[in-house]
N, CA and C atoms as a LAMMPS dump frame, in Angstrom:
ITEM: TIMESTEP
0
ITEM: NUMBER OF ATOMS
660
ITEM: BOX BOUNDS ff ff ff
-5.0000000000000000e+02 5.0000000000000000e+02
-5.0000000000000000e+02 5.0000000000000000e+02
-5.0000000000000000e+02 5.0000000000000000e+02
ITEM: ATOMS id mol type element x y z
1 1 1 N 257.467 -232.49 103.174
2 1 2 C 257.005 -231.883 104.424
3 1 3 C 255.511 -232.103 104.615
4 2 1 N 254.77 -231.902 103.543
5 2 2 C 253.33 -232.077 103.594
6 2 3 C 252.975 -233.528 103.915
7 3 1 N 253.755 -234.45 103.333
8 3 2 C 253.511 -235.866 103.573
9 3 3 C 253.75 -236.219 105.039
10 4 1 N 254.782 -235.631 105.633
11 4 2 C 255.099 -235.892 107.037
12 4 3 C 253.991 -235.373 107.954
13 5 1 N 253.458 -234.21 107.591
14 5 2 C 252.364 -233.642 108.388
15 5 3 C 251.127 -234.532 108.327
16 6 1 N 250.83 -235.033 107.121
17 6 2 C 249.678 -235.918 106.957
18 6 3 C 249.857 -237.216 107.748
19 7 1 N 251.086 -237.744 107.734
20 7 2 C 251.364 -238.964 108.493
21 7 3 C 251.215 -238.72 109.996
22 8 1 N 251.673 -237.546 110.434
23 8 2 C 251.553 -237.201 111.849
24 8 3 C 250.096 -237.113 112.262
25 9 1 N 249.288 -236.463 111.424
26 9 2 C 247.854 -236.343 111.699
27 9 3 C 247.207 -237.716 111.76
28 10 1 N 247.618 -238.588 110.829
29 10 2 C 247.073 -239.945 110.789
30 10 3 C 247.38 -240.712 112.078
31 11 1 N 248.637 -240.666 112.499
32 11 2 C 249.025 -241.396 113.705
33 11 3 C 248.367 -240.825 114.962
34 12 1 N 248.182 -239.503 114.985
35 12 2 C 247.49 -238.889 116.111
36 12 3 C 246.034 -239.353 116.164
37 13 1 N 245.424 -239.443 114.987
38 13 2 C 244.032 -239.897 114.897
39 13 3 C 243.896 -241.339 115.352
40 14 1 N 244.812 -242.198 114.898
41 14 2 C 244.792 -243.605 115.29
42 14 3 C 245.006 -243.735 116.798
43 15 1 N 245.93 -242.937 117.326
44 15 2 C 246.201 -242.967 118.768
45 15 3 C 244.97 -242.548 119.56
46 16 1 N 244.277 -241.523 119.065
47 16 2 C 243.06 -241.045 119.716
48 16 3 C 242 -242.139 119.761
49 17 1 N 241.83 -242.843 118.646
50 17 2 C 240.862 -243.927 118.607
51 17 3 C 241.247 -245.051 119.555
52 18 1 N 242.53 -245.365 119.603
53 18 2 C 243.008 -246.444 120.464
54 18 3 C 242.754 -246.128 121.93
55 19 1 N 243.013 -244.895 122.317
56 19 2 C 242.792 -244.488 123.706
57 19 3 C 241.333 -244.628 124.064
58 20 1 N 240.438 -244.201 123.163
59 20 2 C 239.013 -244.245 123.445
60 20 3 C 238.483 -245.666 123.464
61 21 1 N 239.07 -246.543 122.639
62 21 2 C 238.617 -247.921 122.599
63 21 3 C 239.009 -248.663 123.864
64 22 1 N 240.284 -248.47 124.267
65 22 2 C 240.811 -249.255 125.367
66 22 3 C 240.626 -248.599 126.733
67 23 1 N 240.157 -247.363 126.751
68 23 2 C 239.987 -246.681 128.027
69 23 3 C 238.522 -246.573 128.445
70 24 1 N 237.669 -247.394 127.853
71 24 2 C 236.265 -247.38 128.237
72 24 3 C 236.15 -247.765 129.705
73 25 1 N 235.574 -246.914 130.523
74 25 2 C 235.446 -247.247 131.944
75 25 3 C 234.495 -248.416 132.166
76 26 1 N 234.845 -249.282 133.107
77 26 2 C 233.998 -250.396 133.537
78 26 3 C 233.783 -251.462 132.469
79 27 1 N 234.594 -251.445 131.414
80 27 2 C 234.395 -252.402 130.324
81 27 3 C 234.501 -253.843 130.824
82 28 1 N 235.44 -254.1 131.732
83 28 2 C 235.602 -255.462 132.243
84 28 3 C 234.357 -255.937 132.978
85 29 1 N 233.749 -255.037 133.736
86 29 2 C 232.536 -255.413 134.463
87 29 3 C 231.367 -255.654 133.514
88 30 1 N 231.257 -254.814 132.506
89 30 2 C 230.175 -254.99 131.524
90 30 3 C 230.378 -256.294 130.764
91 31 1 N 231.624 -256.591 130.402
92 31 2 C 231.923 -257.848 129.71
93 31 3 C 231.594 -259.042 130.6
94 32 1 N 231.82 -258.89 131.904
95 32 2 C 231.493 -259.978 132.835
96 32 3 C 229.986 -260.226 132.873
97 33 1 N 229.191 -259.157 132.824
98 33 2 C 227.735 -259.304 132.767
99 33 3 C 227.331 -260.045 131.487
100 34 1 N 227.958 -259.685 130.379
101 34 2 C 227.635 -260.322 129.099
102 34 3 C 227.976 -261.805 129.123
103 35 1 N 229.102 -262.133 129.739
104 35 2 C 229.51 -263.533 129.84
105 35 3 C 228.523 -264.307 130.695
106 36 1 N 228.094 -263.688 131.791
107 36 2 C 227.097 -264.307 132.661
108 36 3 C 225.79 -264.536 131.915
109 37 1 N 225.384 -263.543 131.143
110 37 2 C 224.145 -263.654 130.371
111 37 3 C 224.238 -264.733 129.296
112 38 1 N 225.437 -264.927 128.759
113 38 2 C 225.609 -265.917 127.689
114 38 3 C 225.425 -267.343 128.196
115 39 1 N 225.647 -267.551 129.484
116 39 2 C 225.481 -268.894 130.051
117 39 3 C 224.054 -269.142 130.528
118 40 1 N 223.412 -268.098 131.016
119 40 2 C 222.024 -268.236 131.49
120 40 3 C 221.357 -266.871 131.444
121 41 1 N 220.748 -266.553 130.322
122 41 2 C 220.145 -265.228 130.171
123 41 3 C 218.889 -265.123 131.034
124 42 1 N 218.76 -264.039 131.799
125 42 2 C 217.6 -263.888 132.702
126 42 3 C 216.273 -263.861 131.939
127 43 1 N 215.26 -264.422 132.568
128 43 2 C 213.921 -264.377 131.995
129 43 3 C 213.398 -262.944 131.999
130 44 1 N 212.434 -262.681 131.146
131 44 2 C 211.799 -261.361 131.107
132 44 3 C 210.97 -261.123 132.367
133 45 1 N 210.603 -259.845 132.549
134 45 2 C 209.694 -259.44 133.629
135 45 3 C 210.247 -259.676 135.034
136 46 1 N 211.553 -259.592 135.16
137 46 2 C 212.145 -259.606 136.484
138 46 3 C 212.372 -258.162 136.936
139 47 1 N 212.948 -257.998 138.118
140 47 2 C 213.242 -256.669 138.651
141 47 3 C 214.734 -256.405 138.479
142 48 1 N 215.057 -255.32 137.802
143 48 2 C 216.445 -254.974 137.516
144 48 3 C 216.947 -253.936 138.497
145 49 1 N 218.001 -254.269 139.234
146 49 2 C 218.688 -253.307 140.081
147 49 3 C 219.853 -252.74 139.277
148 50 1 N 219.855 -251.435 139.102
149 50 2 C 220.833 -250.793 138.219
150 50 3 C 221.491 -249.627 138.933
151 51 1 N 222.803 -249.459 138.729
152 51 2 C 223.483 -248.31 139.308
153 51 3 C 224.901 -248.601 139.742
154 52 1 N 225.288 -248.052 140.87
155 52 2 C 226.694 -248.057 141.27
156 52 3 C 227.004 -249.132 142.311
157 53 1 N 228.117 -248.966 143.023
158 53 2 C 228.656 -250.046 143.847
159 53 3 C 227.814 -250.384 145.074
160 54 1 N 226.94 -249.506 145.51
161 54 2 C 226.056 -249.871 146.619
162 54 3 C 225.139 -251.015 146.222
163 55 1 N 224.841 -251.124 144.944
164 55 2 C 224.139 -252.303 144.424
165 55 3 C 225.135 -253.414 144.086
166 56 1 N 226.25 -253.061 143.482
167 56 2 C 227.226 -254.088 143.087
168 56 3 C 227.671 -254.919 144.294
169 57 1 N 227.888 -254.258 145.429
170 57 2 C 228.36 -254.959 146.621
171 57 3 C 227.24 -255.706 147.353
172 58 1 N 226.025 -255.523 146.904
173 58 2 C 224.894 -256.261 147.48
174 58 3 C 224.807 -257.607 146.763
175 59 1 N 225.821 -258.4 146.949
176 59 2 C 225.975 -259.63 146.17
177 59 3 C 224.925 -260.683 146.509
178 60 1 N 224.385 -260.633 147.704
179 60 2 C 223.354 -261.595 148.114
180 60 3 C 221.97 -260.955 148.144
181 61 1 N 221.77 -259.993 147.265
182 61 2 C 220.51 -259.245 147.246
183 61 3 C 219.299 -260.156 147.086
184 62 1 N 219.441 -261.243 146.331
185 62 2 C 218.31 -262.143 146.137
186 62 3 C 217.834 -262.751 147.46
187 63 1 N 218.764 -262.962 148.39
188 63 2 C 218.4 -263.515 149.693
189 63 3 C 217.532 -262.539 150.494
190 64 1 N 217.702 -261.253 150.246
191 64 2 C 216.926 -260.23 150.959
192 64 3 C 215.502 -260.119 150.408
193 65 1 N 215.329 -260.537 149.152
194 65 2 C 214.006 -260.424 148.506
195 65 3 C 213.609 -261.774 147.903
196 66 1 N 213.383 -262.785 148.732
197 66 2 C 213.099 -264.134 148.219
198 66 3 C 211.804 -264.235 147.412
199 67 1 N 210.911 -263.283 147.591
200 67 2 C 209.628 -263.333 146.87
201 67 3 C 209.708 -262.686 145.481
202 68 1 N 210.895 -262.182 145.127
203 68 2 C 211.066 -261.497 143.854
204 68 3 C 212.284 -262.056 143.115
205 69 1 N 212.253 -261.943 141.812
206 69 2 C 213.414 -262.328 141.017
207 69 3 C 214.191 -261.058 140.66
208 70 1 N 215.418 -261.002 141.15
209 70 2 C 216.238 -259.797 141.01
210 70 3 C 217.387 -260.034 140.041
211 71 1 N 217.596 -259.079 139.135
212 71 2 C 218.795 -259.038 138.298
213 71 3 C 219.627 -257.868 138.81
214 72 1 N 220.807 -258.135 139.333
215 72 2 C 221.651 -257.073 139.881
216 72 3 C 222.72 -256.696 138.858
217 73 1 N 222.649 -255.472 138.369
218 73 2 C 223.63 -255.003 137.395
219 73 3 C 224.298 -253.696 137.859
220 74 1 N 224.476 -253.574 139.181
221 74 2 C 225.265 -252.46 139.692
222 74 3 C 226.728 -252.667 139.313
223 75 1 N 227.416 -251.594 138.97
224 75 2 C 228.808 -251.774 138.558
225 75 3 C 229.694 -250.63 139.023
226 76 1 N 230.862 -251.017 139.532
227 76 2 C 231.95 -250.114 139.885
228 76 3 C 231.545 -248.856 140.617
229 77 1 N 232.276 -247.811 140.36
230 77 2 C 231.963 -246.503 140.913
231 77 3 C 231.218 -245.679 139.893
232 78 1 N 230.236 -246.281 139.276
233 78 2 C 229.567 -245.665 138.127
234 78 3 C 228.788 -244.413 138.489
235 79 1 N 228.704 -243.53 137.517
236 79 2 C 227.896 -242.315 137.6
237 79 3 C 226.689 -242.475 136.69
238 80 1 N 225.79 -241.536 136.738
239 80 2 C 224.614 -241.593 135.851
240 80 3 C 224.995 -241.616 134.374
241 81 1 N 225.975 -240.801 133.924
242 81 2 C 226.386 -240.902 132.518
243 81 3 C 226.918 -242.276 132.149
244 82 1 N 227.555 -242.98 133.104
245 82 2 C 228.04 -244.331 132.828
246 82 3 C 226.874 -245.283 132.603
247 83 1 N 225.845 -245.17 133.417
248 83 2 C 224.667 -246.023 133.262
249 83 3 C 223.982 -245.729 131.931
250 84 1 N 223.912 -244.464 131.577
251 84 2 C 223.344 -244.08 130.284
252 84 3 C 224.159 -244.682 129.146
253 85 1 N 225.474 -244.594 129.258
254 85 2 C 226.38 -245.073 128.208
255 85 3 C 226.182 -246.568 127.937
256 86 1 N 225.952 -247.338 129.004
257 86 2 C 225.851 -248.792 128.852
258 86 3 C 224.402 -249.29 128.847
259 87 1 N 223.449 -248.391 128.703
260 87 2 C 222.035 -248.779 128.783
261 87 3 C 221.66 -249.872 127.784
262 88 1 N 222.194 -249.793 126.588
263 88 2 C 221.853 -250.789 125.567
264 88 3 C 222.39 -252.174 125.897
265 89 1 N 223.335 -252.222 126.821
266 89 2 C 223.948 -253.508 127.163
267 89 3 C 223.456 -254.075 128.485
268 90 1 N 223.093 -253.203 129.433
269 90 2 C 222.737 -253.722 130.763
270 90 3 C 221.388 -253.233 131.286
271 91 1 N 220.593 -252.622 130.421
272 91 2 C 219.221 -252.267 130.813
273 91 3 C 218.218 -252.875 129.841
274 92 1 N 218.286 -252.462 128.61
275 92 2 C 217.244 -252.812 127.645
276 92 3 C 217.151 -254.292 127.284
277 93 1 N 218.251 -255.042 127.274
278 93 2 C 218.122 -256.453 126.878
279 93 3 C 217.25 -257.297 127.8
280 94 1 N 217.054 -256.871 129.049
281 94 2 C 216.387 -257.728 130.023
282 94 3 C 214.867 -257.618 130.014
283 95 1 N 214.329 -256.572 129.42
284 95 2 C 212.869 -256.387 129.373
285 95 3 C 212.271 -256.56 130.774
286 96 1 N 212.848 -255.834 131.725
287 96 2 C 212.408 -255.926 133.117
288 96 3 C 211.033 -255.299 133.297
289 97 1 N 210.308 -255.748 134.31
290 97 2 C 209.019 -255.138 134.622
291 97 3 C 209.196 -253.94 135.549
292 98 1 N 210.358 -253.875 136.197
293 98 2 C 210.66 -252.788 137.114
294 98 3 C 212.169 -252.557 137.116
295 99 1 N 212.558 -251.285 137.098
296 99 2 C 213.971 -250.922 137.163
297 99 3 C 214.17 -250.055 138.402
298 100 1 N 215.021 -250.525 139.289
299 100 2 C 215.313 -249.804 140.532
300 100 3 C 216.731 -249.255 140.414
301 101 1 N 216.867 -247.948 140.539
302 101 2 C 218.144 -247.28 140.277
303 101 3 C 218.738 -246.709 141.554
304 102 1 N 219.997 -247.044 141.802
305 102 2 C 220.762 -246.324 142.825
306 102 3 C 221.994 -245.749 142.145
307 103 1 N 222.012 -244.444 141.963
308 103 2 C 223.126 -243.791 141.301
309 103 3 C 223.032 -242.287 141.582
310 104 1 N 224.162 -241.604 141.41
311 104 2 C 224.184 -240.165 141.64
312 104 3 C 225.194 -239.768 142.699
313 105 1 N 225.45 -240.679 143.628
314 105 2 C 226.405 -240.385 144.698
315 105 3 C 227.807 -240.154 144.141
316 106 1 N 228.218 -240.994 143.194
317 106 2 C 229.546 -240.833 142.596
318 106 3 C 229.623 -239.595 141.704
319 107 1 N 228.504 -239.211 141.132
320 107 2 C 228.467 -237.963 140.352
321 107 3 C 228.864 -236.796 141.255
322 108 1 N 228.232 -236.743 142.415
323 108 2 C 228.477 -235.645 143.359
324 108 3 C 229.927 -235.645 143.836
325 109 1 N 230.453 -236.837 144.126
326 109 2 C 231.814 -236.944 144.661
327 109 3 C 232.895 -236.754 143.606
328 110 1 N 232.517 -236.803 142.34
329 110 2 C 233.514 -236.763 141.259
330 110 3 C 234.139 -235.389 141.076
331 111 1 N 233.408 -234.332 141.443
332 111 2 C 233.914 -232.982 141.197
333 111 3 C 233.141 -231.956 142.022
334 112 1 N 233.838 -230.933 142.45
335 112 2 C 233.178 -229.846 143.188
336 112 3 C 232.269 -229.011 142.284
337 113 1 N 232.371 -229.239 140.984
338 113 2 C 231.555 -228.475 140.042
339 113 3 C 230.174 -229.104 139.818
340 114 1 N 229.98 -230.314 140.334
341 114 2 C 228.701 -230.994 140.148
342 114 3 C 227.68 -230.472 141.148
343 115 1 N 226.624 -229.894 140.635
344 115 2 C 225.555 -229.352 141.47
345 115 3 C 224.371 -230.318 141.517
346 116 1 N 223.457 -230.057 142.427
347 116 2 C 222.244 -230.865 142.512
348 116 3 C 221.442 -230.774 141.217
349 117 1 N 221.476 -229.623 140.6
350 117 2 C 220.755 -229.426 139.328
351 117 3 C 221.35 -230.302 138.227
352 118 1 N 222.663 -230.476 138.243
353 118 2 C 223.322 -231.341 137.254
354 118 3 C 222.933 -232.796 137.493
355 119 1 N 222.901 -233.201 138.766
356 119 2 C 222.494 -234.571 139.091
357 119 3 C 221.064 -234.822 138.615
358 120 1 N 220.178 -233.874 138.867
359 120 2 C 218.793 -233.993 138.398
360 120 3 C 218.74 -234.127 136.885
361 121 1 N 219.453 -233.268 136.189
362 121 2 C 219.442 -233.298 134.721
363 121 3 C 219.933 -234.648 134.199
364 122 1 N 220.97 -235.177 134.836
365 122 2 C 221.498 -236.479 134.415
366 122 3 C 220.483 -237.585 134.679
367 123 1 N 219.801 -237.52 135.826
368 123 2 C 218.791 -238.537 136.105
369 123 3 C 217.622 -238.43 135.13
370 124 1 N 217.226 -237.221 134.82
371 124 2 C 216.147 -237.037 133.845
372 124 3 C 216.531 -237.627 132.484
373 125 1 N 217.78 -237.44 132.107
374 125 2 C 218.248 -237.997 130.834
375 125 3 C 218.14 -239.516 130.836
376 126 1 N 218.555 -240.141 131.94
377 126 2 C 218.445 -241.598 132.054
378 126 3 C 216.985 -242.024 132.076
379 127 1 N 216.186 -241.332 132.847
380 127 2 C 214.766 -241.673 132.978
381 127 3 C 214.068 -241.648 131.622
382 128 1 N 214.251 -240.571 130.879
383 128 2 C 213.554 -240.442 129.599
384 128 3 C 214.144 -241.359 128.532
385 129 1 N 215.415 -241.716 128.663
386 129 2 C 215.998 -242.706 127.764
387 129 3 C 215.316 -244.05 127.969
388 130 1 N 215.167 -244.445 129.222
389 130 2 C 214.486 -245.709 129.511
390 130 3 C 213.037 -245.652 129.052
391 131 1 N 212.37 -244.544 129.361
392 131 2 C 210.956 -244.405 129.01
393 131 3 C 210.735 -244.418 127.495
394 132 1 N 211.718 -243.949 126.737
395 132 2 C 211.579 -243.905 125.276
396 132 3 C 211.5 -245.304 124.665
397 133 1 N 212.067 -246.291 125.352
398 133 2 C 212.069 -247.654 124.818
399 133 3 C 211.178 -248.606 125.61
400 134 1 N 210.987 -248.306 126.878
401 134 2 C 210.148 -249.144 127.729
402 134 3 C 209.043 -248.257 128.303
403 135 1 N 207.956 -248.138 127.57
404 135 2 C 206.932 -247.12 127.833
405 135 3 C 206.304 -247.219 129.21
406 136 1 N 206.006 -248.435 129.658
407 136 2 C 205.237 -248.596 130.883
408 136 3 C 206.015 -249.225 132.036
409 137 1 N 207.307 -249.41 131.861
410 137 2 C 208.084 -250.038 132.918
411 137 3 C 208.117 -249.141 134.158
412 138 1 N 208.056 -249.752 135.327
413 138 2 C 208.178 -249.017 136.58
414 138 3 C 209.647 -248.615 136.755
415 139 1 N 209.897 -247.323 136.976
416 139 2 C 211.263 -246.825 137.18
417 139 3 C 211.319 -246.166 138.549
418 140 1 N 212.021 -246.795 139.473
419 140 2 C 212.096 -246.28 140.841
420 140 3 C 213.524 -245.863 141.172
421 141 1 N 213.625 -244.814 141.967
422 141 2 C 214.935 -244.267 142.344
423 141 3 C 215.134 -244.383 143.843
424 142 1 N 216.221 -245.035 144.238
425 142 2 C 216.578 -245.124 145.652
426 142 3 C 217.379 -243.872 146.006
427 143 1 N 216.944 -243.169 147.014
428 143 2 C 217.592 -241.907 147.374
429 143 3 C 219.092 -242.078 147.597
430 144 1 N 219.844 -241.05 147.264
431 144 2 C 221.289 -241.056 147.488
432 144 3 C 221.532 -241.105 148.993
433 145 1 N 222.371 -242.004 149.422
434 145 2 C 222.547 -242.25 150.854
435 145 3 C 223.532 -241.259 151.491
436 146 1 N 223.445 -241.091 152.805
437 146 2 C 224.426 -240.277 153.526
438 146 3 C 225.625 -241.152 153.908
439 147 1 N 226.771 -240.924 153.309
440 147 2 C 227.962 -241.732 153.587
441 147 3 C 228.921 -240.95 154.485
442 148 1 N 229.392 -241.553 155.583
443 148 2 C 230.305 -240.839 156.491
444 148 3 C 231.547 -240.293 155.8
445 149 1 N 232.091 -241.035 154.841
446 149 2 C 233.315 -240.586 154.161
447 149 3 C 233.057 -239.418 153.214
448 150 1 N 231.791 -239.138 152.958
449 150 2 C 231.434 -238.057 152.041
450 150 3 C 230.498 -237.059 152.723
451 151 1 N 230.709 -236.9 154.018
452 151 2 C 229.812 -236.043 154.789
453 151 3 C 229.859 -234.59 154.318
454 152 1 N 230.996 -234.192 153.716
455 152 2 C 231.114 -232.815 153.213
456 152 3 C 230.225 -232.566 152.001
457 153 1 N 229.652 -233.643 151.44
458 153 2 C 228.73 -233.5 150.305
459 153 3 C 227.271 -233.615 150.749
460 154 1 N 227.046 -233.646 152.057
461 154 2 C 225.72 -233.982 152.567
462 154 3 C 224.627 -233.022 152.091
463 155 1 N 224.908 -231.744 152.042
464 155 2 C 223.886 -230.775 151.632
465 155 3 C 223.498 -230.931 150.165
466 156 1 N 224.491 -231.203 149.314
467 156 2 C 224.175 -231.4 147.895
468 156 3 C 223.445 -232.728 147.693
469 157 1 N 223.76 -233.72 148.541
470 157 2 C 223.023 -234.984 148.5
471 157 3 C 221.556 -234.738 148.834
472 158 1 N 221.31 -233.988 149.894
473 158 2 C 219.937 -233.679 150.294
474 158 3 C 219.184 -232.937 149.19
475 159 1 N 219.84 -231.954 148.602
476 159 2 C 219.185 -231.166 147.559
477 159 3 C 218.928 -232.007 146.307
478 160 1 N 219.891 -232.853 145.956
479 160 2 C 219.707 -233.737 144.798
480 160 3 C 218.522 -234.659 145.015
481 161 1 N 218.446 -235.237 146.204
482 161 2 C 217.325 -236.123 146.518
483 161 3 C 215.988 -235.386 146.397
484 162 1 N 215.933 -234.166 146.899
485 162 2 C 214.679 -233.41 146.857
486 162 3 C 214.281 -233.074 145.427
487 163 1 N 215.247 -232.66 144.61
488 163 2 C 214.946 -232.32 143.21
489 163 3 C 214.459 -233.55 142.443
490 164 1 N 215.119 -234.68 142.676
491 164 2 C 214.715 -235.908 141.984
492 164 3 C 213.347 -236.373 142.484
493 165 1 N 213.113 -236.244 143.779
494 165 2 C 211.803 -236.608 144.348
495 165 3 C 210.691 -235.766 143.721
496 166 1 N 210.925 -234.47 143.595
497 166 2 C 209.931 -233.575 143.005
498 166 3 C 209.674 -233.92 141.542
499 167 1 N 210.732 -234.265 140.828
500 167 2 C 210.591 -234.661 139.424
501 167 3 C 209.776 -235.944 139.304
502 168 1 N 210.115 -236.937 140.119
503 168 2 C 209.441 -238.23 140.056
504 168 3 C 207.956 -238.105 140.396
505 169 1 N 207.623 -237.189 141.29
506 169 2 C 206.229 -237.004 141.702
507 169 3 C 205.323 -236.639 140.521
508 170 1 N 205.917 -236.131 139.452
509 170 2 C 205.144 -235.714 138.275
510 170 3 C 205.123 -236.772 137.178
511 171 1 N 205.768 -237.934 137.42
512 171 2 C 205.881 -238.966 136.407
513 171 3 C 204.965 -240.155 136.71
514 172 1 N 204.567 -240.846 135.673
515 172 2 C 203.78 -242.066 135.828
516 172 3 C 204.729 -243.257 135.982
517 173 1 N 204.253 -244.264 136.688
518 173 2 C 205.026 -245.502 136.881
519 173 3 C 206.432 -245.191 137.399
520 174 1 N 206.505 -244.382 138.426
521 174 2 C 207.791 -243.987 138.997
522 174 3 C 207.612 -243.682 140.483
523 175 1 N 208.577 -244.114 141.278
524 175 2 C 208.532 -243.874 142.718
525 175 3 C 209.904 -243.418 143.21
526 176 1 N 209.869 -242.631 144.279
527 176 2 C 211.091 -242.227 144.975
528 176 3 C 211.143 -243.026 146.268
529 177 1 N 212.195 -243.794 146.464
530 177 2 C 212.333 -244.663 147.636
531 177 3 C 213.324 -244.015 148.596
532 178 1 N 212.821 -243.505 149.691
533 178 2 C 213.651 -242.741 150.621
534 178 3 C 214.315 -243.647 151.656
535 179 1 N 215.608 -243.915 151.478
536 179 2 C 216.369 -244.667 152.481
537 179 3 C 217.234 -243.727 153.32
538 180 1 N 217.328 -242.483 152.903
539 180 2 C 218.224 -241.505 153.535
540 180 3 C 217.918 -241.334 155.03
541 181 1 N 216.675 -241.023 155.35
542 181 2 C 216.311 -240.709 156.738
543 181 3 C 216.569 -241.865 157.694
544 182 1 N 216.32 -243.079 157.225
545 182 2 C 216.484 -244.258 158.081
546 182 3 C 217.946 -244.569 158.377
547 183 1 N 218.856 -243.92 157.667
548 183 2 C 220.286 -244.148 157.872
549 183 3 C 220.886 -243.11 158.823
550 184 1 N 220.004 -242.318 159.45
551 184 2 C 220.437 -241.294 160.397
552 184 3 C 219.99 -241.645 161.813
553 185 1 N 220.755 -241.181 162.781
554 185 2 C 220.353 -241.288 164.182
555 185 3 C 219.315 -240.206 164.496
556 186 1 N 218.748 -240.269 165.696
557 186 2 C 217.725 -239.304 166.102
558 186 3 C 218.245 -237.873 166.103
559 187 1 N 219.549 -237.716 166.333
560 187 2 C 220.132 -236.37 166.365
561 187 3 C 220.577 -235.874 164.993
562 188 1 N 220.301 -236.67 163.958
563 188 2 C 220.645 -236.269 162.594
564 188 3 C 222.002 -236.72 162.129
565 189 1 N 222.783 -237.326 162.994
566 189 2 C 224.093 -237.856 162.599
567 189 3 C 223.926 -239.166 161.842
568 190 1 N 224.949 -239.54 161.086
569 190 2 C 224.886 -240.761 160.274
570 190 3 C 225.192 -241.987 161.143
571 191 1 N 224.448 -243.048 160.954
572 191 2 C 224.681 -244.294 161.687
573 191 3 C 225.981 -244.953 161.216
574 192 1 N 227.027 -244.837 161.987
575 192 2 C 228.337 -245.385 161.614
576 192 3 C 228.324 -246.909 161.573
577 193 1 N 227.509 -247.529 162.429
578 193 2 C 227.554 -248.982 162.581
579 193 3 C 227.005 -249.745 161.377
580 194 1 N 226.409 -249.041 160.416
581 194 2 C 225.852 -249.727 159.249
582 194 3 C 226.789 -249.679 158.049
583 195 1 N 228.004 -249.181 158.26
584 195 2 C 228.99 -249.081 157.182
585 195 3 C 230.198 -249.962 157.461
586 196 1 N 230.858 -250.405 156.398
587 196 2 C 232.108 -251.14 156.553
588 196 3 C 233.238 -250.14 156.79
589 197 1 N 234.469 -250.637 156.821
590 197 2 C 235.606 -249.821 157.227
591 197 3 C 235.837 -248.585 156.357
592 198 1 N 235.453 -248.639 155.092
593 198 2 C 235.702 -247.492 154.214
594 198 3 C 234.735 -246.333 154.447
595 199 1 N 233.729 -246.555 155.307
596 199 2 C 232.731 -245.511 155.606
597 199 3 C 231.998 -245.008 154.36
598 200 1 N 231.946 -245.87 153.364
599 200 2 C 231.259 -245.536 152.121
600 200 3 C 230.235 -246.604 151.757
601 201 1 N 230.649 -247.852 151.883
602 201 2 C 229.767 -248.969 151.538
603 201 3 C 229.172 -249.591 152.801
604 202 1 N 228.021 -250.199 152.638
605 202 2 C 227.274 -250.692 153.798
606 202 3 C 227.6 -252.137 154.146
607 203 1 N 227.332 -252.479 155.4
608 203 2 C 227.4 -253.863 155.838
609 203 3 C 225.979 -254.441 155.865
610 204 1 N 225.84 -255.623 156.427
611 204 2 C 224.536 -256.293 156.427
612 204 3 C 223.467 -255.485 157.162
613 205 1 N 223.863 -254.751 158.199
614 205 2 C 222.9 -253.921 158.93
615 205 3 C 222.339 -252.814 158.036
616 206 1 N 223.203 -252.232 157.219
617 206 2 C 222.755 -251.194 156.302
618 206 3 C 221.804 -251.731 155.252
619 207 1 N 222.165 -252.894 154.683
620 207 2 C 221.303 -253.482 153.658
621 207 3 C 219.979 -253.968 154.257
622 208 1 N 219.977 -254.32 155.529
623 208 2 C 218.725 -254.71 156.181
624 208 3 C 217.763 -253.519 156.255
625 209 1 N 218.319 -252.335 156.486
626 209 2 C 217.507 -251.114 156.477
627 209 3 C 216.917 -250.895 155.093
628 210 1 N 217.762 -251.037 154.063
629 210 2 C 217.286 -250.861 152.693
630 210 3 C 216.196 -251.881 152.367
631 211 1 N 216.408 -253.119 152.761
632 211 2 C 215.453 -254.185 152.446
633 211 3 C 214.067 -253.863 153.006
634 212 1 N 214.041 -253.431 154.25
635 212 2 C 212.766 -253.137 154.908
636 212 3 C 212.01 -252.02 154.206
637 213 1 N 212.746 -251.006 153.748
638 213 2 C 212.112 -249.863 153.078
639 213 3 C 211.743 -250.181 151.645
640 214 1 N 212.604 -250.926 150.949
641 214 2 C 212.404 -251.179 149.525
642 214 3 C 211.353 -252.237 149.224
643 215 1 N 211.224 -253.216 150.11
644 215 2 C 210.333 -254.345 149.865
645 215 3 C 208.921 -253.94 149.422
646 216 1 N 208.25 -252.999 150.086
647 216 2 C 206.889 -252.634 149.679
648 216 3 C 206.802 -252.031 148.27
649 217 1 N 207.919 -251.531 147.753
650 217 2 C 207.91 -250.914 146.427
651 217 3 C 208.104 -251.921 145.287
652 218 1 N 208.584 -253.11 145.607
653 218 2 C 208.899 -254.076 144.562
654 218 3 C 207.634 -254.752 144.045
655 219 1 N 207.52 -254.83 142.743
656 219 2 C 206.33 -255.397 142.124
657 219 3 C 206.3 -256.901 142.303
658 220 1 N 205.11 -257.403 142.477
659 220 2 C 204.927 -258.857 142.624
660 220 3 C 205.014 -259.535 141.258
């Protein structure tokens, strides 16, 4: 009987490990980045765009910033903990001179229990993780955007942006890039025409707004 119990515990443990190994979120995308790097690893001192699908879907981002060398490592529907989890694979190897982050929107949408304070805490964790290894790198945060499909989260988005902005104001080599306001009409409603059919991701008009605002922040 004792032997059977030990065997059961063993198989449960092995099963637990297997689930954790094979259920890593976004592993295919991270592996794709590694494969890309293996063929032509980016030079140092470029600008790293890091975060979720609003960057991932900006596939022609280099065309928007011809005067800068951009490494785009946005992936899936990632949250801040996901970016933290993969930092050793998609942040630190590049030795970027500037890291531009768009993330936090999926954190808010993932659960009704996620507060603006939690989003801030997660961003602080990412910020200080990067700062611990890259002392003087510029770390800039693109404000969480107002998405029509997530309009019910708009107040927490606003509060998260304000908390992160206040935090960044106290840090060196860090900027808050506000794209939120420019994505609204004069009456405060969200500009529908800058989004694709899912009302979550942007079209070329939306990215043109981002380009105009972000360009002055990018290091030469």
